[in-house]
C-alpha positions in Angstrom: 6.7 37.4 -12.1 4.3 37.0 -8.6 2.8 34.0 -10.2 5.9 32.2 -10.6 7.8 33.0 -7.1 4.4 32.3 -5.3 3.7 28.5 -5.5 7.7 28.0 -4.7 7.3 30.2 -1.1 4.1 28.3 -0.6 6.0 24.8 -1.2 8.5 26.3 1.3 6.1 27.1 3.8 4.1 23.7 3.6 7.4 21.8 4.2 8.4 23.9 7.3 5.0 22.9 8.4 5.5 19.4 7.4 8.7 19.3 9.3 7.5 21.2 12.5 4.5 18.7 12.5 7.3 15.8 12.4 9.1 17.2 15.3 6.1 17.9 17.1 5.3 13.9 16.3 8.8 12.8 17.8 8.5 14.9 20.5 5.2 13.2 22.0 6.6 10.0 21.8 9.9 11.2 23.8 7.3 12.4 26.4 5.3 9.3 26.3 8.4 7.3 26.6 9.7 9.2 29.4 6.7 10.2 31.2 7.4 12.3 34.4 3.7 12.6 36.4 2.1 16.2 35.9 5.2 17.8 34.7 5.3 15.3 31.6 1.2 16.0 31.2 2.1 19.5 30.7 4.6 19.0 28.4 2.8 16.8 26.4 -0.5 19.4 26.4 1.4 22.1 25.3 3.0 19.7 22.3 -0.4 18.7 21.3 -1.7 22.3 21.1 1.6 22.6 19.1 0.7 20.1 16.7 -2.6 21.5 16.4 -1.6 25.1 15.2 0.9 23.1 13.2 -1.7 21.4 11.6 -4.2 23.8 11.0 -1.4 26.1 9.5 -0.6 23.1 7.3 -4.5 22.9 6.1 -4.7 26.7 5.6 -1.6 26.6 3.6 -1.9 23.5 1.5 -5.6 25.0 -0.1 -3.2 27.6 -1.9 -1.3 25.1 -3.5 -1.3 24.3 -7.5 -2.5 20.6 -7.4 -4.4 19.6 -10.0 -5.4 15.9 -9.6 -7.2 14.2 -12.5 -10.8 13.2 -11.5 -10.3 9.7 -12.4 -7.6 9.5 -10.1 -9.9 10.6 -7.4 -12.9 8.4 -8.7 -10.7 5.5 -8.6 -9.3 6.1 -5.4 -13.1 6.8 -4.2 -14.0 3.3 -5.0 -11.1 1.8 -2.6 -9.0 0.9 -5.5 -5.0 1.1 -5.3 -4.3 4.1 -7.4 -0.3 1.8 -7.8 -3.1 -0.1 -10.3 -4.2 2.7 -11.9 -0.9 3.9 -12.6 0.5 0.6 -14.2 -2.6 0.4 -16.0 -1.8 4.1 -17.6 1.4 3.0 -18.4 1.0 0.0 -20.2 -2.2 2.1 -22.3 0.7 4.9 -22.9 3.4 2.0 -24.0 0.9 0.3 -26.4 -0.2 3.7 -28.1 3.4 4.4 -28.4 4.3 1.5 -30.1 0.9 2.2 -32.4 2.9 5.2 -32.9 5.8 3.9 -33.9 4.6 1.1 -36.3 2.2 4.2 -37.8 5.4 6.3 -38.4 7.7 3.5 -39.8 4.6 2.9 -42.1 5.0 6.0 -43.5 8.8 6.3 -43.8 8.4 3.0 -46.2 5.8 4.4 -48.1 7.8 7.6 -48.3 10.8 5.4 -50.0 8.1 3.5 -52.1 6.5 7.0 -53.3 9.8 8.4 -53.7 11.1 5.3 -55.7 8.0 5.2 -58.0 8.2 9.2 -58.6 11.9 8.6 -59.4 10.8 5.9 -62.4 7.8 7.9 -63.8 9.7 10.8 -63.9 13.3 10.9 -64.0 13.9 14.6 -64.8 13.3 15.3 -61.2 15.1 12.7 -59.5 17.3 15.0 -58.1 14.7 16.9 -56.4 13.3 13.9 -55.1 16.8 12.7 -54.0 16.9 16.2 -52.1 13.1 15.9 -50.7 13.8 12.5 -49.3 17.7 13.2 -47.8 16.0 16.7 -46.0 13.1 14.8 -45.1 15.6 11.7 -43.3 14.4 9.4 -45.8 17.1 6.5 -46.6 18.6 8.1 -49.9 21.3 5.4 -50.1 18.9 2.9 -51.6 17.3 5.0 -54.0 20.9 6.3 -55.5 21.4 2.8 -55.6 18.2 2.2 -58.0 19.1 2.0 -61.9 17.6 5.2 -63.9 15.2 4.8 -66.1 15.5 6.4 -69.7 
């Protein structure tokens, strides 16, 4: 059970560190806007040190996160290309593949209907068995039952 709970706790810690970094940056913005000489400089120095500590902690924690990026995406970004374009191209590829598979499934279903009809014509004695198989595999039994039985 420990491996399942570890990533969640790591993510919670990373979340806390990111929130701390955001708070540090916000404090720096406020202090730079409302700067009051040496007191402001000391406060900004403390805040910058706190920011660096938070960044180091975040870097340390991020190494333990279960993050797996496909090498293609890393190469795509390394080449200076937009990852949104990669995502769009990937989605289009998946859609084309899904359409291909849908067409294949429909063709096999149509073939199953034709095969069942031809088997019922060639072997009328197994008609009931063929109808049962077609019904159990999700085929269109009504179209086959409407066919006249050949004697």
